[in-house]
Structure formats: C-alpha cells, structure tokens
C-alpha positions as CSV (number, residue, x, y, z in Angstrom):
1,M,-30.1,58.9,2.7
2,V,-31.0,55.5,1.7
3,F,-32.5,54.6,-1.7
4,K,-34.4,51.3,-1.4
5,K,-34.8,49.2,-4.8
6,L,-36.3,46.0,-5.2
7,L,-34.4,43.7,-7.3
8,G,-36.1,44.1,-10.5
9,A,-34.1,41.3,-12.1
10,L,-35.9,38.7,-9.9
11,G,-39.5,40.1,-10.5
12,V,-42.0,41.5,-8.2
13,G,-41.6,39.9,-4.6
14,G,-37.8,39.6,-4.8
15,P,-35.5,40.3,-1.8
16,S,-34.5,44.0,-1.1
17,A,-31.3,45.5,0.5
18,D,-30.7,48.6,2.3
19,T,-27.1,49.6,2.9
20,V,-26.2,52.0,6.0
21,L,-23.2,53.5,6.1
22,Q,-21.2,55.1,8.9
23,P,-22.2,58.5,9.7
24,D,-18.9,60.2,9.8
25,P,-17.0,60.9,6.6
26,A,-14.6,58.5,5.5
27,L,-11.0,59.3,4.5
28,P,-9.1,58.3,1.3
29,G,-7.2,55.0,1.9
30,G,-9.3,54.6,5.2
31,P,-11.9,52.1,6.3
32,L,-15.5,52.5,5.6
33,S,-18.0,50.6,7.7
34,G,-21.5,49.9,7.6
35,E,-24.0,47.0,7.1
36,V,-26.3,45.7,4.5
37,R,-29.7,45.0,5.7
38,L,-31.6,42.2,3.6
39,R,-35.2,41.3,3.6
40,G,-36.4,38.4,1.8
41,G,-39.1,38.3,-0.8
42,G,-41.8,36.1,-1.6
43,T,-39.8,33.0,-1.7
44,D,-36.6,31.4,-0.3
45,V,-33.4,32.3,-2.5
46,T,-29.7,31.8,-2.1
47,V,-27.7,35.0,-1.9
48,E,-24.8,34.1,-3.8
49,Q,-22.6,37.4,-3.4
50,I,-23.2,40.7,-1.9
51,S,-21.1,43.5,-3.7
52,L,-20.5,47.4,-2.7
53,L,-19.6,49.4,-5.7
54,L,-17.8,52.8,-5.1
55,V,-19.2,55.0,-7.9
56,A,-18.5,58.5,-9.1
57,R,-20.0,60.7,-11.5
58,V,-17.3,62.2,-13.7
59,E,-17.0,64.6,-16.6
60,V,-16.2,63.2,-19.9
61,E,-14.8,65.3,-22.7
62,G,-15.3,64.2,-26.3
63,H,-14.4,65.8,-29.4
64,D,-17.4,68.0,-29.7
65,E,-19.0,68.2,-26.2
66,E,-18.6,67.4,-22.7
67,H,-20.9,65.1,-20.8
68,D,-21.3,63.2,-17.6
69,S,-20.9,59.4,-16.8
70,T,-21.0,57.1,-14.0
71,V,-17.6,55.4,-13.4
72,V,-16.9,52.3,-10.9
73,L,-13.8,53.2,-8.9
74,E,-13.8,49.8,-6.8
75,R,-15.9,46.7,-6.2
76,F,-15.9,45.1,-2.9
77,T,-17.4,41.6,-1.9
78,V,-18.8,41.7,1.6
79,G,-20.7,38.5,1.9
80,G,-22.9,35.8,0.3
81,G,-23.4,32.1,0.1
82,F,-26.3,31.9,2.4
83,R,-29.8,31.1,2.1
84,L,-32.4,34.0,2.7
85,A,-35.8,32.7,3.9
86,E,-39.1,34.2,2.7
87,D,-39.8,37.6,4.4
88,A,-36.8,37.1,6.8
89,E,-34.4,39.7,7.8
90,H,-30.6,39.2,7.7
91,T,-27.8,41.8,8.4
92,V,-24.3,41.7,6.8
93,P,-21.7,44.1,8.8
94,F,-18.7,45.3,6.7
95,T,-15.6,47.2,6.6
96,V,-13.9,47.9,3.5
97,T,-10.8,50.0,2.6
98,L,-11.2,52.7,0.2
99,P,-8.7,53.6,-2.6
100,W,-6.1,56.0,-1.5
101,E,-7.0,58.2,-4.6
102,T,-10.7,58.4,-3.6
103,P,-11.9,61.9,-4.3
104,V,-12.6,64.3,-1.6
105,T,-16.2,65.5,-1.4
106,Q,-16.1,68.0,1.5
107,L,-13.9,70.4,3.2
108,H,-14.6,71.5,6.7
109,G,-18.1,69.8,6.4
110,Q,-19.1,71.9,3.4
111,P,-19.6,70.2,0.0
112,L,-17.1,70.6,-2.7
113,G,-19.0,69.4,-5.7
114,P,-17.9,65.8,-6.5
115,V,-20.7,63.2,-6.3
116,L,-19.8,60.0,-4.9
117,G,-21.7,56.9,-3.9
118,I,-22.0,53.4,-2.6
119,R,-24.2,51.1,-4.8
120,T,-25.4,47.6,-3.3
121,E,-25.6,44.7,-5.8
122,L,-27.0,41.2,-4.8
123,E,-26.5,38.3,-7.0
124,V,-29.1,35.7,-6.6
125,A,-29.9,32.5,-8.8
126,G,-27.3,33.8,-11.3
127,A,-29.1,37.3,-11.7
128,R,-27.3,40.4,-10.5
129,D,-29.3,43.5,-10.0
130,K,-28.5,46.8,-8.3
131,G,-30.0,47.2,-4.8
132,D,-29.7,50.6,-2.9
133,L,-27.5,53.7,-3.7
134,D,-26.0,55.9,-0.7
135,A,-24.3,59.0,-1.0
136,L,-20.7,58.7,0.4
137,A,-19.0,61.7,2.2
138,V,-15.4,61.6,2.0
139,G,-13.1,64.3,3.9
140,P,-9.6,65.1,3.1
141,L,-6.6,63.4,4.6
142,P,-4.4,65.6,6.9
143,A,-1.8,66.7,4.4
144,Q,-4.5,67.4,1.8
145,E,-6.1,69.5,4.3
146,A,-3.0,71.3,5.4
147,I,-2.1,72.2,1.8
148,L,-5.4,73.4,0.9
149,E,-5.3,75.5,4.2
150,A,-1.8,76.8,2.8
151,F,-3.5,78.0,-0.5
152,G,-6.0,79.7,1.7
153,Q,-3.3,81.3,4.0
154,L,-1.3,82.5,1.0
155,G,-4.4,84.5,-0.4
156,Y,-5.7,82.0,-2.9
157,G,-9.4,81.3,-3.2
158,F,-11.2,77.9,-3.7
159,K,-13.3,78.2,-6.7
160,S,-14.7,74.7,-7.2
161,A,-13.9,70.8,-7.6
162,D,-14.9,68.3,-10.2
163,L,-14.0,64.7,-11.3
164,E,-12.7,64.0,-14.7
165,L,-12.1,60.8,-16.7
166,G,-8.7,60.0,-17.9
167,H,-5.1,59.5,-16.7
168,I,-2.3,62.2,-15.9
169,R,0.7,61.0,-17.7
170,G,3.8,60.7,-15.7
171,T,2.0,60.0,-12.4
172,G,1.4,57.0,-10.3
173,Q,-2.4,57.6,-10.8
174,R,-4.4,54.3,-10.4
175,L,-8.1,55.3,-10.6
176,P,-9.9,55.8,-14.1
177,C,-10.5,59.5,-13.0
178,Y,-8.9,62.4,-11.2
179,Q,-10.1,65.2,-9.3
180,E,-9.5,68.7,-10.0
181,I,-9.5,71.8,-7.5
182,E,-9.8,75.0,-9.3
183,I,-8.1,77.9,-7.1
184,V,-7.9,81.4,-8.0
185,P,-4.9,83.9,-7.0
186,P,-5.1,86.9,-4.8
187,A,-5.4,90.4,-6.5
188,G,-1.9,91.0,-6.4
189,K,-1.0,88.0,-8.5
190,V,-3.8,87.8,-11.3
191,H,-1.3,89.5,-13.9
192,A,0.9,86.2,-13.5
193,V,-1.9,83.7,-13.4
194,N,-5.7,83.6,-13.8
195,E,-6.3,80.0,-12.2
196,I,-4.5,77.3,-10.7
197,E,-5.8,73.7,-10.8
198,V,-4.6,71.2,-8.1
199,T,-5.0,67.3,-8.2
200,F,-4.0,65.1,-5.3
201,L,-2.9,61.5,-5.9
202,A,-2.6,60.0,-2.7
203,A,-0.7,56.5,-1.8
204,P,0.6,54.8,1.1
205,D,4.0,56.3,1.2
206,G,3.0,59.8,0.5
207,L,1.0,62.3,-1.5
208,E,1.8,63.4,-5.1
209,V,0.3,66.9,-6.1
210,V,0.0,67.8,-9.6
211,I,-0.5,71.5,-10.4
212,E,-1.3,73.3,-13.6
213,A,-1.6,77.1,-14.3
214,D,-4.3,78.5,-16.6
215,K,-4.9,75.5,-18.4
216,R,-8.1,76.8,-20.1
217,A,-6.5,79.8,-21.3
218,G,-4.7,77.5,-24.1
219,L,-1.2,79.0,-23.3
220,F,0.8,75.9,-23.0
221,S,3.3,74.8,-25.3
222,E,2.9,71.2,-26.3
223,S,5.7,69.8,-24.1
224,H,3.3,70.1,-21.2
225,D,6.3,71.5,-19.0
226,T,4.0,73.6,-17.3
227,V,2.2,70.8,-15.7
228,H,4.1,70.4,-12.4
229,R,4.4,67.4,-10.2
230,F,5.4,67.4,-6.4
231,T,5.7,64.9,-3.8
232,T,5.2,65.5,-0.2
233,S,4.6,63.3,2.9
234,H,1.8,62.2,5.2
235,H,3.6,63.3,8.2
236,S,2.2,66.4,10.1
237,L,4.1,69.6,9.5
238,P,3.8,72.9,11.3
239,Q,1.2,74.9,9.1
240,G,4.2,77.5,8.6
241,D,6.1,74.9,6.9
242,R,3.4,73.7,4.7
243,N,2.8,77.1,3.7
244,A,6.4,77.6,2.7
245,E,6.4,74.3,0.8
246,V,3.2,75.3,-1.2
247,D,4.7,78.8,-1.7
248,A,7.6,77.2,-3.3
249,W,5.6,75.2,-5.6
250,L,3.6,78.1,-6.8
251,Q,6.7,80.3,-7.4
252,Q,7.9,77.3,-9.8
253,V,4.7,76.8,-11.6
254,I,4.0,80.7,-12.0
255,G,7.5,81.1,-13.3
256,A,7.3,78.3,-15.7
257,H,3.9,79.7,-16.8
258,A,5.3,83.1,-17.4
259,A,8.0,81.5,-19.4
260,H,5.8,79.7,-21.7
261,A,2.9,82.2,-21.9
262,A,1.9,84.1,-25.0
263,P,3.1,87.6,-25.1
264,Y,-0.5,89.0,-25.4
265,P,-2.6,89.6,-22.4
266,Y,-4.5,86.7,-20.7
267,A,-7.8,86.3,-21.6
268,H,-10.6,83.9,-20.2
269,G,-12.7,81.8,-22.8
270,G,-9.5,81.4,-25.0
271,G,-8.9,78.1,-26.7
272,H,-8.8,75.0,-24.8
273,H,-5.6,72.9,-24.2
274,H,-6.3,69.3,-24.8
275,D,-3.9,66.2,-24.5
276,D,-4.4,62.4,-24.0
277,H,-4.2,62.7,-20.3
278,H,-5.4,65.9,-19.0
279,H,-9.3,67.3,-19.9
280,R,-10.6,70.6,-19.5
281,S,-12.2,71.3,-16.2
282,G,-15.5,73.0,-16.4
283,P,-17.3,75.0,-13.8
284,G,-19.4,71.8,-12.6
285,T,-22.4,72.0,-10.3
286,G,-20.1,72.1,-6.9
287,A,-19.7,74.6,-4.2
288,V,-18.1,77.8,-4.8
289,V,-15.6,78.0,-1.9
290,A,-14.2,81.4,-0.6
291,G,-10.6,82.0,-0.3
292,V,-9.5,82.1,3.4
293,A,-7.6,84.6,5.5
294,A,-4.8,83.0,7.7
295,G,-6.2,80.6,10.4
296,A,-9.8,80.9,9.1
297,A,-12.2,78.1,7.9
298,V,-13.2,77.4,4.4
299,G,-16.6,78.4,3.9
300,V,-19.3,77.9,0.9
301,V,-20.4,81.0,-0.5
302,G,-22.5,79.8,-3.5
303,G,-23.4,76.7,-5.3
304,M,-25.0,73.4,-3.7
305,V,-25.5,72.6,0.0
306,A,-25.0,69.3,1.5
307,A,-28.8,68.4,1.2
308,E,-29.0,69.3,-2.5
309,V,-25.9,67.2,-3.1
310,I,-27.3,64.1,-1.4
311,D,-30.6,64.4,-3.2
312,E,-28.8,64.6,-6.4
313,I,-27.1,61.4,-6.0
314,G,-30.1,59.3,-7.1
315,D,-30.7,61.3,-10.1
316,A,-27.0,61.3,-10.9
317,F,-26.7,57.7,-10.9
318,E,-30.1,55.9,-11.7
319,G,-30.5,55.0,-15.3
320,D,-26.9,55.3,-16.3
321,D,-26.1,51.7,-16.3
322,E,-24.8,51.8,-19.9
323,G,-22.3,54.8,-19.1
324,E,-20.5,52.9,-16.3
325,G,-16.8,52.2,-16.7
326,G,-14.2,50.6,-14.8
327,E,-16.5,47.8,-13.8
328,E,-15.4,44.0,-14.4
329,E,-18.3,41.7,-15.2
C-alpha cells in the first residue's frame, strides 16, 4: 500500500514521491529493492537528495506509563542532484541493505505484530519533507525460523511479539530498539515457568539469542543472572539438532529461573522487574500465534490480520514527527 503525500514544506503544487518496494518480504541483513517515482509540481526544482528511512513503532516505558513512539532505525541516501521539471516524471531505482537486527514482522506469511515502514524524504531547495510511507514486510532468517520452529516442536506456544526501546546490556546490539517474542510453555512445564521472552540479535558472523523467563512476574534478583545470552551459527542444521540446541538453552534458563524464584507460587500480574536495559513487554497489538506440533506451520489464531497491520501503518507513523528517535539531521 502506498501513501502519497505532497511535499507540504514546498507549498501547494510541489513535487510528489511514491516509493514502490519489492513485493516479497525482505530479510534482516538482506537487500531491499524498489524505486522512487517522482512527479514534478508547478515549477522546475532541483532535487538535492532522496532519502529512505527505515522506521519502527516501538514501546517506550516511562516511570508512570508506557507509550508508543516512532524510531528511525536506519537512513539510506538513494539519489539526488538532478533537476525535476514542471510536471515531469522521474524514476530512481534503488537497492539498499537492511540492518542485520531489523525486526521480523511475519512468520510463515502471518503478521507477528511489529510495525515497520519505509518513509521517503525529498530535500528540495534546502527544505526537507516527508513523502510517502510504505509498510515493510520482513521475514525471519533461516536460523531464526529454525529456532522458532524448534520452540514449537518442543511444545511451546508463540504468544506475541513487540518492539521495545532500549539496549540489552552485555550484547552486541546496535539498533536503538529490540524485538521480544513472547512464548508460553507446554502444560507440563507451567509449574516451572509461565513465559519465555526471546530476542534475536543477528550479525554477519552469527546469531545472538537472548532468553529471559517470567520477566513480568518480578521474580528475578538484581544480578540479572537469569537473562541468558546464547550464540549460534547462521549455517543450516538438521531440525533435530536445532531442537536439541534450543532444548539445552531452555533447560539452562528454566533451571536458573527456579534457583532465583521466590518460594511462593507464581502469579501473573505481579510486580514488574525494571532495569536500565530491558523493559517490560506488554501484550501489544500483534497477532496471537498458536504453538505448533512437530512439523506443523505456525498459524494465526487471533489479533490482527495482514491487511489490518498494513492499514495501521499510516496511522502509526503520521503526526509523530516529534517522537522520532535515532535520526540525525
């Protein structure tokens, strides 16, 4: 879906820009191709620069409440330095490389909840204004998909996913926000843990996986020993080996959780554990994804469908200029 917008800073009759993205989902660390289609306004102008901004809707946790904000994750310059005549049409093709830590927005073609977009900016006569805004679909890397499949084959259910502002201490995180995927255990393990939260931090040389158990229950010591960080390869492994790898991670996480847990029974809705790098994850507006049996695909059983997520993108980003972070002027 394309959101066309005249460049308001240039007044009525200014040039307009539509950006058309590749139809297939992009991958973290992979290429994103498309073209910017310009149409001249009522006068000849010089287009000094065309920029694409990778933007995300993130949750920001304050002292008293939680709110959403728009964060710029990356800025790409894809063209500029040419004259655009009155009413003329001009197309600028592009291919850019997404950050390795780009959040995943869909799994097996179903939306997970995070809202990403590509915003187009034109700089003309020293004035910069935002052109169109397009929803961006990002699928998982093969290793990410295999790990999520392993959770499903081990009986864990996928609850939701969201983006949170902040950095996870002790990791190689580069972006100003991180994605949390909430996973619930099978019935046989609910006595040990209520919820698992997983964050992928991809890099060219491998994948860092951060796992935390029952964060919202407030049962952790201040040492944060129960936030576990694992590393794995991008190389393909037999799914059985992935399952064994993830099962070993879970045994370590759940074992440490049991050692640090309070002696009274777990209870949802308890006190929240806060620190300077890891924020509480709310239920969000994302799709609720069912747990999977061995070999089965993950399916959406509730929440938003893809069309609704795309329709929301305009409302999510428009009028939030002052809330943007991570953008250099």
